[in-house]
N, C-alpha and C positions, 0 to 999 in steps of 0.2 A: 439157740439156748433160750433166748428171751421169748421166742414164740412158743416154745414148749411149755414154759411156765404159764403163759397167758392161756394156752389151750387147757392146761390142768385146771386153772381157775374157772374157765368156762364150764368144765364138766362138773365142778363142785358147786358153783354158785348159780350158774345158768342165768346170769343177769345181763340183759342186752346192753344197757347204757354203760355199765361198768366195763364190759368187754370192749366196746368202741373206744372208751377212754384209754384203756391199756394199750390198744393197737396204736393210737395216736402218739402216746408217749414213746413207744418203741421206735416208731418211724422218726420222730424228732431227734432222739438220741443217736440213731444210726446216721442221720444227715449231718449232725454236728461232728461226729467222728470222722466221716469221710471228708468234710470241708476242711477240718483242722489238719488232716493228713495232707490234703492237696495244697493248702496254704503253706504248710511247712516245707513241702517239696518245692513249690514255686519260689518261695522266699530264698531257700537255699540255692536254687538254680540261678535266681537273679543275682544274688550276692556273688556267686561264682562268676557269672557273666560280667558283672560290673567290675570285678577285679581284673578279669581278662581284658575288658575294654580299657580300663585305666592303664593297663600295661601296654595295650595297643596304642593309646594316645602318645605314650612316651616314645614308642617306636616311630609313630607318624611324625612327631616333632623333629626327630632326627632324620627322617626320610620324607621331605615334603613332596617329592615326586610321587611317592606312594599315596599320599593324602590327595593330591590332585587327581591321580588315576581313579581313586575310589569315588571322588565327587563327580567326575565326569561319567564314570560307569553307572552311577546311581541315576543319572538323568535319562538313561536308556531303559531303565527298568519299567515294568508294566504299570507301576503306580504313579509315574510321572511321564506322560507321553507328550511329545511335541508333534504337532500336526499342522503343517503349513497349508495343506489342501483342505481339510475339513476341521477347522478350528472351532471349538464351541465357546470360546471366550467372548464376553460382551463388554464393551467399553461405553461408559456414559460420560458425556461432556456437559457440564453445567455452564452455560454461557454467561450468566450474570449480566453485567453491563454491556457485553459484546453482542452485536448483531450476528445472527447465524452466518451471514455472508462475510464477516470480517476475515482477513487473511490469517489471523492467529487461530481462529476456530477451524478454518479450512485446513490449516497445517496439522492440527491434532487429528482431525478426521482422516486426512489423506494418509498420514504415516501409520496410524493405528489400523486402518484398513489394509495398508500394504503388509502389515505384520500379521494379518489374518483375523483381526477382531471385527465383530459386528458392532457398529457404532450407532448409538442413540444420542439425541440431543434434548435438553430441557433447560429452562431458565434457572430453576432452583431444584433442590432435592425434593421439596414438597410437591413440585409439579411434574416430577419424573414418574411415569407409570411403573417402570421397573422397580424403582426404589420404594414407591408407595405400596405396591402389591406384595413385594418381598416374598415371592413364591419360593418354595423349597427352602424355607427358613433363611431367606436373605442371601442365598448363594447364587442368585441368577446373574450376577455381574462379576467381572474380574478386575476392571480398572475404572476408577472414578476420577475424572479430571475436573477440578474446580477453578474456573477462571475468575478474574477480578469482578467483585460484586457478589459472588456466590460463596465466599469463604465461610461466613457465619452459618449459612444453610448446611454446608458440608460438615462443619464442626458439630452442629446439632446431630447430624446423622451418625458421625463417628462416636459421639458420646452416648447416643441412645442405643445403638447396636454396634458392638465392637466388630470390625471386619474380621473375616476368617483369614487364616495364614496365607491363602493364595490370592487374597484381594489387596489391591494397591490403590492408594489415594495420594494425590500430590500435595497433601498437607500433613504436617506433623504437629499435632495440637500443642505439644510441649513448647515449641518455638513461638507459636502464635501467642501463647500466654506469657512466656519469658520476655519477649521483645516488645511488649506493650509499653506505650508511653504513659507514665504515671506522674503527671504534672511536671514534665520536663526531665524525668529520670527514668531510665530503663527499669522495668519491673524487677528483673532478676537481680539487679544491683542492690535492691532494697531488702533482699532476703537475709535473714540472720545467719544462714549457713555460710555466707561469704563474709562474715564479720572478720575484719583484720586482713582480708585478701584485697590486694590492689591489682586490678586488671588494666591493661593498656587500652582503655576505651573511655571516651567522654561520657559522663552521666547522661547527657542529653542526646546520645546517639540514636535513640529510638523515636525521638520527637519528629513530627512531620516538618519538612523544610529545614532540617538542621544545617546550620552554617558553621564553617570552621572558626574556632575560637582559639587564638594562640595562647591566651592566659590559661584556659582550661587544659590545653595540651601540656604546657610547662608544669602545671600542678600535678598532672597524672605522671609525667616522666620523672618528677622528683621523688615520687613515692615508690617507684619500681625498684626492686632489689636486683633485677637482671643487669648485667654489665652493658653499658651503652657504647657502641662502636661508632665513632664519628669518622667521616671521610674528609680529610682536610685538603686533599689534592684538588686543585681547580678542575682537573679533568674528570674527577670522580666525585662530584657533588650530587647528592640525591635530594632534590627538593621538588616534590611532586605530590599530587593527589591521585590515588589509584582506586578504581572500582574493581574488586575481585569477585568472581561469581562462583558460588559454592553449591554443590549438589550433595545433600545429606541423604544417603540411601537407607540408613537405619538409625534410629535414635537410641535403641536399647538392644544390644550394645551399639555404641557410636561407630558408624562407618561413613566417611565423607570423602569427596573428591573436589578438586579445584579445576575450573576450565582454563585452558591455556591462554584464552583471549581475555584481555583486561582493557578497561577504559582509562586512559592516562591523560593527565594535564599537568605539565610542569609549570613552574613559576614564570616561564617565558611564553607560554601558550595562552591564546585567547579562548580556544575551544578545546574540548576533550576529543580524543581520537582513539580508535580501537587498534590494538596491537598485541602481539604475543608477549606475555609477561616476562618470559625468560629472555627474549630478545631485548626488551626494554632494559632489564637489569644488566645484561651483558654490555649493551651499548653505553650505559651510564657509569657502570662500576668496574667493568673488566670481568674476566672469567672467574677470578678467585673470590672477590667480594660479592659477585652476583650469586654464587652458590650460598654464601652466608646469608644474604638478604632473603633468598628464597626459603631457607630453613627458618629464619626468624618469622617470616610471614606465616608459614604453615603452623608454627608453634603458637603464635599469637591467636590465630583464628581457632585453632583446636582448643586452646585454653578457654576461650570465650564460649565455644559451643558446649564444652563440658561443664562450665560454670552455669550456663543456662539450664542444662539438663539436671544439674545437681539441685536446683531450686524447685524442681517439679517432681511429681510422682511417676513420671514416665519411666525412669530408670528401674523402678521396682515392679510396676505393673503396666507395661505398654499396651495401649489401646489398639495399635495398628503396627504389627511387626514389620511389614514391608512398605509402610508409608514412606514417601520421600518428600523432600523440601528443597526448593531453590531459594538461595539467599544472596543478597548483595552486601558485601563489606566494603565500605569506603574508608581507605587508609590514607593517612597523611605522613609523609616523610619530610622531616626538617633537618637536613644534613646529618641524618642518622640512619643506621641500618635497622633500627627498631621502629616499627610504625606505631601510630596511635590510631585506633578505630574512631572515626568521627561520625559515621552513620551506619545504621543497621536496618535492613529492610527485608521483609519476607516476600520478596519479589525480585525480578530483574529490572534494574534501573539503568537508563542510558541518558541521563540528563547531562546537559553541558555540551553535547555534540553540535557541530555546525548545522547539521540537518537532523534534528532529533526525530522528526516524523519518519523519514525514509531510512536514514542510516541506522537510527536506533531500533526501529521496528525490524529491519532486515537482519541486523546483528542479533537481535533477540530471537527471531524465528530460527536463525541458523543454530543458536544454542539450544532452543527447545527441540529442534529436530535431532541434534546430537544426544540430548537427554533421552528422548523417546527411543532412539535406536540403541542406546546403551542399556536402558532398563527393560526394553521389550524386544529382544532379538527374535522371539517367536512366541506365539500365543500358547499358553500352557493350560491344558485341560485340568479339570478338578481331580484331585487325588482320590483314588478309591480306598475304601477301608481295607486294612491289612487282613489277609485271609490266613487260615491256619497253615496253608501250604507255604505262604511267605514267611510266617513265623518260624517254621521248621527250616526254611532255606537260610534264614539269618541266625540260626542257632538259638531260637527261642527268645530273641531280643524283643523287648516290649514294643519297639517301633521297627518297621520293616526296612531298615537300611543298614549298611555294613558298618556305620559308625555308631549305631545304637543311639541316635539322637532324636528328640521330638521333631515332628514335621516342620514346625516353624523355625527351629534352629538349623535343620538340614537345608531348608529353603534359603536361609540367610547365608550359610556357608557356600552353597552352590552359586547364589547370586554374586557374592563377593569374589569368588574365584573367577566367574565369568567376566566381571568388570575388570579385574586385574589382568586377565588374559587378553581382552580386547578393549582397552580403555578409550580408544579413539582420541579425541582432543582433550581428554581428562587426565589429570595426575592425582595420585593418591595423596590425600590430606591427612586422614586418620583411619585406622591406627598406624602410627609411625613404627618403623621397624625397631628402633631403639631410642629411648629418651636420653640422648647423648649429652649435650652441653648444658641442659637446664639444671639449675641447682635444686636440691631437694629441700626447698623452702616450704612455707605454709601453703602457698597456692598449689605447688606440685603435689604435696602430700594429700591435700584436700581433694583435688580433682582426680588424682590417680586412683584414689580409693574407690571412686565410682566404678571404674572399669571392672573391678572384681566383685561387685555386687551380683554380677552374672556368674555363670558357671566358669570357674577358672580354666577348665579344659577348653571351652568354646573360645574364650579370649585368647588363650595360648595358640589355638589353631588359626584364628584370624591374624594374629601378629606373625605367625610363622609363614602364612601365605603372603603377607605383606613383605616380609624380609626376603622370601624366595624370589618374588617377581622383581623387587627392587634390585637385587643382585644380578638377576638375569638381564635386566634392561641395561645395567651398567656394563656388564660383560659384552653385550651386543653392541653397545655404543663404542667400546674400545676396539673390538674386532672389526667393526664396520662403521667408521665415523660418519659415513654418509657424504663425504666430500665429493661433489659431482665435478666432472671435468668442465672447466670454465670454457664457454664458447668464445670464439674469436669475436672481439668487439666489433670488428668491421662487418661481420655477417649479422645483420639485424634479424634475419629470418631464423637463425639458429636459436634465438632467445624466445621464440614463439612456439607454442604447442598447437597441435591440430585440434580442430573442433570436431570431436567424435560423437558428441551427444547434443545435437543442435535443437534443444528444446528449452522452453522457459520453465523456471522453477515456480515463479509466481509473478503476478502482474499487480504492482502497487499503484494506487492512485490517491490523490488528495484533492478534494474530499473523496472518501471511499465511495466506490460505485458498486451497485449490485449487478454482477455480470450474469448474463443469460447465454448459455448455460453456466453453471458454476465452473470456476477455472479448473482445467485439467490440462497438463502439459501436452496431451495428445490431441486436444481439440484446438483448431487453428482459427476459428472465427467466433466472435463474441458480440453481444449487443448490450447496451446499457442506456438508461434514461436518467436525465438530470433535470431539476426544476429550472424555471426561467431565470432566477437570480444567480444561478451558477454560470459564470461567464468564462472561467478558466479552470483547467484541470491539470494538475501535476501528474505526469505519467512516468513511472520508472519500472521497466521490465527487468527481471533478474534471471539470468541464464542458469541452467543446471550446472554447466561446466564453466569455470573461469577462462578457459581457452576460447570460448565462443564470445564473439563481440556483438553488441546490440547497437543498431542504428534505427532511428525513427524516420519513416517515410522514404528515405533515400540512402544509398550506400555510404554517403558521407554525412548523414544526419547525426544529431546528438544521441547519446545513449539514454538520456532522460531529458524531459522538456516540460515546460509549462505551456499548455496548448489553449488558445482561445476556442471556446465552444459556441459556434453560431447557432441561431435558431434552426430547428429541424435537424436534418441528417448531417453528421460529421463522420469522416472516415480517417482512421489512422492506421498506417501499416507499420508493423514491427518486424524488422529484418534481423534474423539470426545469421551471422556471417562467420566464415572461416577466413582469417587474415594471415594464415601461416605462409601463404605463397605470395609472390610478388603481385599477383592480381587477385584481389579479394573475391570470394565466392559466396553468393547468397545460398544458405543451406535450407532455411525455413522462413516462411512468412506467416506471421499472425496478423489478423485484421480485427480492429476494434471499431465498431459502429456505435457512435454516441448520438442519441436523439435528445435535443434540448427542447423542452416544452415551451409553448407560447405563453405570453403574459396571462396570468389568471384573469378571467373575465366573467361577468355576469350579464345575462340578457337585459336589455333595457325595459324597465317597467313604466307604467303610466306616471308614477310619482318619481321624478328624477330632477336633478339639478345639473346645469351645465358647468363644467369645471375647465379651467385652462391651465397650461403650463408652458414655460419657455425652456426650462432645463431641468434635468433630473438632479435630485439632491445627492445622488451617488457620485456625480462628477460635475462640480460647479465650474462652468466655463466663464461665466460672467459674475464675479462676486458682487457687483452693484445691483444685480437683479435677484428677485426671489426664486426659490427652487420648489419643485413639487407642485401639487395641485392647489389651485385657489378657486373659490367660487367666483363666478363672473355673472353679474346682473346685466340683462339686456343683450346677451350674446345671441347673434343671429343663427338661425338654422342654415343648413346648406341651401335649402330652397329660397330662403329669404336673401341669402347672400347673392344668389344668381339673379334675384329680382332687382338688385341695386342698379342704378343707372350708370355707374362709372366702373369700367374694367380697369385693372391695374395697369399703370404706365411702365412698370419695370418688374423684373423678377426678384427684386430685393425689397419689396414693400414690407414695412413692419408687420409681423404676423406672429401667430402663436398656435399651439395645438389646442383643440377643444374636444371634449369627450363627455358624454352623459354618464352620470354616476348617481348612486343612491346617497353617497356622502363624499365630499371632497377631502375628507380626512383619511379615507381608506381607498387606495387605488385598486384594491381587489373587488370593490363594488361597482366598478365601471364596466361599461360595454365597449371594449377596445375594438370591436369590429366597426364601430361608428366613429372612431377618432378621425378628425379632419384638420388639415392645415388651413387656417383662416386668417387672411390679412385683416388689418384693423379697419380699413376704410375703403376697401375695394374688393374686387373678386377677379380671379383668373378664369377666363372663359374656358369651358370644356367643350371641345369639338366632338360632334358625332362622326360616325364613319364616313358618310358622303362628303361632309365638309372637309374632313382631313384629306381624303383622297383627291378632292378638287384642289386643295391647297398645295399638295405635293406633286401635282401634275407638272411634268417637264422640268422638274427640279433635280439638282444634284446636292446631296448633303454630305459634307466632308467632316469626319470626326478625327481629332488627334488628341491622344491622352492615354491614360492607363485603363485598367479594367473597369473602374467606376464609370468612365466615359463610354466604354464599350457597352456597359449595361444599359445606358440610355439609348444607344444606337439600336440594340436589339429590341428594346421596348417600342421604339418608333417603328421599326420594321414590322413587328407583330401587329401594331395598331393600324398601320397602313394596309397591310396585306391580309388582315384578319387572322392568319396563322403564320407561325414562324417555322419554315421548313428546312432552313439551313442555319447551322450554328457552329461556331468554332471559337475556342479560346485563342484567338489570333494574337500573336506577339510580333507580327510583322505588318506589311501593308496588304490589304485585302479589299477587293471591289465586288459589290453585289449588283448584278444587272437584273433586268426584267422584274423589278419591284413595281407594284402598282400597275400591273399589266404592261410592263416594259416602259412606262412613262416616267419612272423615278429611278435614280441611281444613287446608291449609298457606298461611300468608301471610308476606310479606316486605316490609321497608322498608329502603332503602339509607341508611346513615349512616356517616360524614359526607360531605356533598356538597362536597368540597374544591375542585372546579373552579369553584364560584360565588364571586363576591366575598364577602369576609368578612361584610359587612353584610347580604347576601342569603341567607346559609346558614341553613337551619332549625336551631333548637336541638335538642339531644337530647330534651328534654322534649316539644317539639312533634312531632317525628318519632315518638316512642313513643305519644303520645296519638292521632295520626293512624292509626297501625297498629292500635291498639285499636279505634278507631271503625270502621275498614274490616273488622275481623274479627268484629264483633258478629253474633249474640249470643254472649257468653262466659260460661262457668260459673266461679264462684269456688270451684274445686276442682282437684285434680290432673289433671282432664280437660283443663285448659288449661295449656299449657306455653309459656314465654317463653325464647327462647335469645338472649342478647345478647353481643356481643363482636366483636373484629376483630384487626387486626395490632398496632397500637401506640397507638391513640387512647384506649382505655379507661382511666379513672382512678377514684379513689375518689368523686369528685363524681358520676359517672355511676351508681355503685351507690346513692348516696343519692337520686338522682333516680328511679331505678327504684322504690325503696321508697316514696317520696312519691306518685308517680303511681298505683301499685297500691293504696295505702291510699285515695286519693281516689276511685278508680274502683271500690272494693269488691272487689278481686281479691287480697286478702292471702294466700289459701290456694292459689293456683296454684303450679305448679313453675317456678322460675326457674333456668336453667342459665347460668352465666357462663363463656364461652370467654375464657381469659386471653390474654395477649400472645403474639406469635409472631415467628419470625425474618423479617426483611425490612429493606429500606432499609440494608443493611450493605455494599452495593457502591457504589463511586464511579461513578455514572452521571449522564448529563446530563439536565436537565429536572426532576429530582426531588431531594428532600433525601436526604442520606446520612449515616449515623451513623459517627463514628470508633470505634475499638476501645473506648475508654473509655465511649462512649455505649451501645454494645452490652452491655458488662459491667454498666452501671447498670440496664439493662432487667431483669436478674435480680432485683435488689432491689425494683424497682417491681412486677414480676410477683408476687413473694412477698407484698407488702403487699396486692395486689388479691385474691389467693387467700384470705388470712387474713380480710380484711374481708368478703368474700362469704360465707364459711362462717359467720362471726359473725352475719350477717343471716339465716342459715338457707337460703342458696342452694346449689345444686349447682355444682360447678366442674369445669373440664377444663384441666389444665396443658399448654397447647399449646406454650409456650415450651420446656419441658424436652423435649418430643417432637420439636420441629423443630430445636433447636440442634445436635443431633448429626448431622443430615442436611441441613444448610443448603444444601449444594451440589445437592440434588435438587429444587430448585424448578423449576416449569414456566414456560411463556411468560408474560412480564409485566415491565414496567419496574421494579417494586418488588422483584423477586426474593423475593416473599412468597407466591406462589401454589403450593400443593402439590396442586392438583387441576386437571383440564382436562376439559371436556365436548366430546365429539366425536361426529359422526354415524356410526352403524353402517352397514356396507355392505349389510346385508340389511334387509328390511321386516318389520314386525311382523304378527301375524295380524290378519285383518280383524275378528275378534270383539272384539279389545281396543279399548276406547274411548279417545279422546283426552281429556286433561284440559281442563276448562273454566277459563278465565282471566278474572279480574276485575281491571282495572287501576285505579290511582288516577285519579279524575276520572269514573268510572262511577257511576251511581246504585246505591247499595247495595241499594235495594229491588228492582232488576231481578232476575229469575230468571236463572240461569246460562245458560239456553239461549235467552234472548230477544235480539233485535238490540241492539247497543250502539254504533251509529254507525260511525265509522271503524275501531273495533276489534271489529267484529262478527265472531262466530265462525261459520264455515260448518258445515254438517252434516259430522260426522266421516267419514261414508261417502263424501262427495263429494270428499274430499281424499286425496292419496296418504299412505299410512301411513308414518311416519318414526320411527325410534328413535334414542336417544342413550345414551351411556354415560359415566359419571363415572370417570375413571381418576386414579391417584395413590395410591401405597401409604401415604404419610404421612398424607394426608387421610383415607384409609380407617381408619387407626388411631384418630385422635381422633373420627371420626364414629361408629365402633362404640362407643367409650366413651360418647359422647352417648346412643346408643340404650340402652346398659346403664344409664346413670344415670336415664333417663326410665322405663324399664320395670321395672327390678329394684330400684331404690333404696328404694321405699316398704316392700316386704315385707322386704328385707334389713335396713334400718335398724330396723324394728320388732322383728325377731327378735333382733338383737344387743343392742338396748337393754333388752329383757326379760331377756336373760341377764345 
């Protein structure tokens, strides 16, 4: 009709512009009419649908099984797809103060990757490429984990760009703002909305380092309107401080869970310990009162959470719908079932434990793993926009789901249902199924009103889910109490489970080490490096299964230990064992190689000063002497020392370490390759190879002592024979023949055999006599040399025993060299004795007495304590921190013309010739075996071993010359 009028006007007026204006007006009118009709239809249809949905909600509230069925069915629809194989979700970890190799960072990375996420790391949000680029309008990531030190960066990101409904962050901004410390008072407590409300929380609970204050607690309790239930029975007294760990999975509306593990310290305990909260209440209060205490705890924490949210804008306009937050509530019970909150922290705290580093970190990481597996059961791809087909499928609902809810609310309901269905170690904290015993006072009215700022239907569905699962769990516990058949106490094996997953969950060290490769339960060998000043490492492997037992180095070793770390390579074996049977079985072996760096050193420059030191300031053995480097004027160089006319008369001449440095105030500027042991007024002659071989011709050298004595023996053998072709960690009696072209014999007997029961250990006299017998025939002359000594077992009684045995055997004229005490056992490590500082300082006096007594008997001495105490950090591998030598295999082979040493062990017939068969220890033809060489390394061992050679080869002529003068 309208177009006919316009056409008539065209025929009458024939005006082009007027015609176009008329057509435009007609089209505009027609569009308005159609849009009005469509809007009226949609509005009518939506009103009808909303009425139907409201009616559906009432039915769902009466039939929670139907509600759960709809929620679970919606997760299989096309718009929410779970894919464990090809997950598109990306997780970003902001490490903050943590190093990327910290175990906590590795935990987040490992678990999120297991759940299908692709994981990126950055220090802060500003340095994350994904967060900075914000491709596809900021939807490129699904999970943002903000660790300690990155919280402010995360908050800026959340405030600047609100996360989408599928994105999760481990920070809820509302709690960070509410629990700030405002001059000793929690910020949320200063809000006028809480005027007239008394909460069971100390005003200073948010302050750092909050201490329990009894006066403040009494003041808070007096203003509470809730009835206080005291327990007057001596058997049911609750006086304790409890750390409770809360997971808030949504702030608006509030949904929260409490972890079953708590940190507890009663008034009788010195340290806190981790335990199950319900078990603690039941043990202290009995079954009836423990349930009441648990309800009071949940209501107390819920009220504080709601009060905190009431003072923020989060309840009306949440910035992150699925953000979550971990909180620590420290509660104090003072003979009452109503606790007072004395500390509030937006983190997991485990202070007060006996071992906060290991126990606290391990417990924390177990909780974090529980949280991650609760929140991220599978990676969820991004939701696709609803299509017309989906809208028709769901009856024209504005959102494509059977409950006609916005996506963020639907996500929230699905998440809450999943958490209630598989809570793991968590229990529901809020929303509670019914506010039963709390009075409807000011606090309850004020805080309860907050719940219904959100859609009443959503809150009703959340509470209905809570009530349904609570009742179901109670029914299950009644029908199946879980009482297991108690095993026969006489059968110890029945109380042990089998180790079915023999892997490590994590390897904890203190100080933390960077493992190469990064720890993975399926990788069995790792390497790490530590600097020179790190001399001990605490190691604690944690198994995946508690039924698996951990032992370090051997099947009876400790499960955790403080290890001394020697210079160079150190090896630690970690055994995962099954002890469910009478005979334990090693299931898996992990190996950790630790390389400790040498002392920091600079090459010697033209401009340098000579510095000297007697002892290290890290371990002052002689309080009457200075420690550390000191400038020394007129100190001789090694060439000048050799040019002096007087060789040293004994091996304990006063001496010190000297080293060239740029500055004596900084030992890092020294060239430690040039460090030398320098007597004050003489020198120890250094023998060249021909001199040494001539000296050792037709001699027998007997060694008796521990492994430090054995290190001197192998050094002597290598110096005499140029190469060391036989080596053994002998702990019995052993004889080396054909040394120095068959003209020198070396024998060794290990003493003391500390690993044997005390009643079975051979005495020193017996060990010495056995060594003499195995070394026969011996000359009663300086051609026979006895070297005795060790770390710290030698005393004056041993010197007297040596004198008595030699006199009885007719060997009074042989050379006896006494190796005095040495540094060792000064570190607090597991499995061996350790000396306190006073004990180490006492060693100096004992050592002095040994030296004086030995010289009085006419014996040669080597003062190894003075040599080792200044360089006590330079020990090599070994639990005692007393080994200053190490024997290792050379990478090249020796010449075929060089003959292997012949060995005669304890138990062989001394009458057998060296090349005759000797049963199990028979020596094969040297030419039929591959040629192998070893080398004795260790600069400190080299010093006192060279002094030994000097005392054996030079002492007779030198002493005669100076005595004649």
